[in-house]
C-alpha positions in Angstrom: -84.0 213.7 -15.6 -87.0 211.4 -15.7 -86.9 208.5 -18.2 -89.4 205.8 -18.9 -87.8 202.6 -20.0 -89.3 200.4 -22.7 -90.7 198.0 -20.1 -92.6 200.9 -18.5 -90.3 201.4 -15.5 -89.7 205.0 -14.6 -86.3 206.0 -13.4 -84.7 209.2 -12.3 -81.0 210.1 -12.8 -78.2 212.1 -14.3 -75.8 211.4 -17.2 -72.7 212.9 -18.6 -70.3 212.2 -21.4 -67.2 213.3 -23.2 -65.8 211.9 -26.4 -65.1 208.2 -25.8 -66.6 208.1 -22.3 -70.1 208.2 -20.8 -71.4 207.7 -17.3 -74.6 208.0 -15.3 -76.6 207.1 -12.2 -80.3 206.1 -12.2 -82.7 205.0 -9.5 -86.3 204.0 -9.1 -88.5 206.5 -7.2 -88.7 204.2 -4.2 -84.9 203.6 -4.4 -85.4 199.8 -4.5 -83.2 199.6 -7.6 -80.1 201.7 -8.5 -77.4 201.6 -11.2 -74.2 203.6 -11.6 -72.2 203.1 -14.8 -69.2 204.3 -16.6 -68.3 203.3 -20.1 -65.3 203.8 -22.3 -66.3 203.1 -25.9 -64.8 203.4 -29.4 -67.7 203.9 -31.8 -67.3 204.9 -35.4 -68.0 208.6 -36.1 -71.7 209.4 -36.1 -72.7 206.5 -33.9 -73.9 206.7 -30.3 -73.3 204.9 -27.0 -77.1 205.0 -26.4 -77.5 201.3 -27.3 -75.1 200.3 -24.5 -76.7 202.6 -22.0 -80.2 201.2 -22.8 -78.8 197.7 -22.4 -77.4 198.5 -19.0 -80.7 200.1 -17.9 -82.8 197.2 -19.2 -80.6 194.7 -17.2 -80.7 196.8 -14.1 -84.4 197.7 -14.1 -86.2 195.0 -15.8 -88.9 193.4 -13.7 -88.0 189.9 -12.5 -89.7 187.1 -14.5 -92.0 184.8 -12.5 
């Protein structure tokens, strides 16, 4: 899957999840940055792990500050 992050960085990857667990791998096209994650979470019914995944992606792929 192709995903554009809020900062404009485009990453490619794959995710998967089961109740209580989510994991994924994402890379930049030039392979200069990569992240692999696996989370166990205990969210209330109806909530999502998406905020955690986006936080990981932002930390891994945000452009360095000058």
